[in-house]
N, C-alpha and C positions, 0 to 999 in steps of 0.2 A: 504494500500500500504506500501511497505518496501522501506526505503531510505537506500541504502548501502553507508556507509560513512567511513571516517577515521577522527579521531578527529583533528580539526583545519585546515583540508584541505578545498579545494574550495567547497566541499559538504556542508559546513557550510551555504553557501548562500541559498541552497535549504531547508535546515533544518529551517532556519529563516523564509523563505517564507511559508513553510507548517504550522508553528505555527501562523504566521500572518494571513494566509488565513483560519485558523481554520479547516483544513482538517485532518481527522484521518490518522495517520501514525505509523509505527513501525520502530525504528532504528535498523539497522543490521550492526555492525561494522566489519571491516576487520583488520587483523594484517599485519605485514611487509611481510609475506609470501603470502599475498593475499588470505588468508583463512577467510571465514566469521565466526562469532562467533557461528554459528550453524554447522560449520565443512565443508561447501561447498567451492570449489575452485571458486574464483571470475571469472576466465576464462570460467568456465562452465555456468555462468550466463551472463557475458558480455565479449565476445571475445576480446574486446578492452583492457581489463585488467586494467582499471582504474575507479576511481570514479569521479563524482557521478554516481550512477546507481539507477534508480527508477524502482522497480518491482511493477506493477499494480496488483490489486486483481485477474485479469484473467490470470496472468502470463506474460503479455506483459512487455518487458523491454524497458525503455527509457534511453538514455545516453546524455551527453553534457549539460552543465549548461544552455545555452540559451534555449534549448528545454525543459528541465525539469522545469525551472522557468516559461516559457510560458505556459506549460501544467498546472502547479499549478494555475497560474492566470486564465486561461480559465476555469478550473474545479470549481474554487471558485467564479468567478465573481469579484475578488478583485485583487489589485496590478497591474492592467494593464488597462488603459482607453480602453473602447470598440471601440472608433473611434476618429478621429481627429488627429491633429499633435502630441499631447502628447503621443499617442499610438506609433507612429513611432519614436519619440524621445527616448522613453523608449527602444524600440527594437534596435535602433541605438546605444544607450549607452551600451547595453549588448554586441553587436557585437564588439564595440570599445574596451571595457575592456577585452574581451576575446582575441582579436588579438593583441592589442597594449600594454596591461599591463600583463595579465596573462602569455602570451607566453614569455614575456621578463623577467619573474622571474626565468626561468629555470637556468641560470648561477649561481644564488645565492642558489639554492637547490642542485646543483651538483658541482663536482670539475672541474669547467671550468677555463681556464687561465685568468689572470687579464685583458688582453686587451678585452676579450669578455664581462667581467663584466662591464668594462668602457663603451663599446658601448651600452650594455643593459641599464645601468644607465642613459645615455644621452637620449635614447628613452623613458625611464620611466619619466624622468623630463618633457619632452615635452608632454607626454600623461597626466600626472597629471596636468600640467598647463592648458591644454584644458578642463579637467574636472572641475578644479577650476573656470575657466571662465564661463563654462556652468552653474555651480551651482549658481554662483554669491551670492546673499543674500537669496536665496530661502531656505526653511527648508529642502528640499530633492533635489535630483539631477535634476530632470526634472520639478518638480512643487512643490507646497506646500503640496502635498499628497505623501505618501510612495508608491513606485512601486517596481516591481521585480528588477529594476536596482539598487535600494538602497540595497537590500539584497546582491547583488553581490559586489557593491561598498564597503560595510562594510568589506567583506572578503579581497578585494583588498587592502584596507587601513590598515587592520590588519597585512598584510604581508609586507607592504611597508618598515618597519624598516630594514628588512633583506637586502634590496637593498642599504640602505644608502641614499636614496633620501629624501630630506627635503620637507615636504608638506606645502602648503600654509595654512594660518590661517583658512580660511573658511572650508577647508577639515579637519583640526585637530578638529575644533569645531564641525563639522558635526559628525565625528567619536565618539567624546565624547557624543553627543546627542544620537546617535544610540546605544552606549553601555548601555545607561540607559533605553532603551525601554524594556518592559516586554518580548516581543518575543525574543529579542537578549539575555537578561539575562537567559531566559529559555533554549535557544539553547546552550549557553555556559555551563550552568550547566549540561545539559543532555550529553554533550560531555566531561565533566570533565575538563572544561577550566576556571571555575570561580575562 
């Protein structure tokens, strides 16, 4: 399968998950004009025009981080509990990060007026406080085992400095621990980010 990505973008979460799940993959980068490194227009592959995009071996296209991360977990049998409340907490965390954090980063990536950045920053502070409380003293977000929520949380925390939001100590320590994982080191290196 091909992971269509842009270095340091949210597709980093899927990249980490693929490595952690030990699934075979090929990276296919895009440039600012949304052309893949093999010359194709991203819109011809994914009409939504953004990443992440996962192209399966049979040509099927999957989009959206929550979907791709869940697909990776289901294909590998790793990173997502098969049943029980931890499965649902993992999926809940993915949805929460996607809607309440990822979406609120937009003003910091584009030229938005300062009042919109202030509103987004307040929402991010609340969302990060919720995640910090949820994590508590656990090694990972929902349990003491890594899940797909952790792959996404790593990216979310990596981008946090752009917003100016101060993270609680447990999230900062978690981020440092994640940076030291072999899968994260490999993904960062493969994207030219180490």
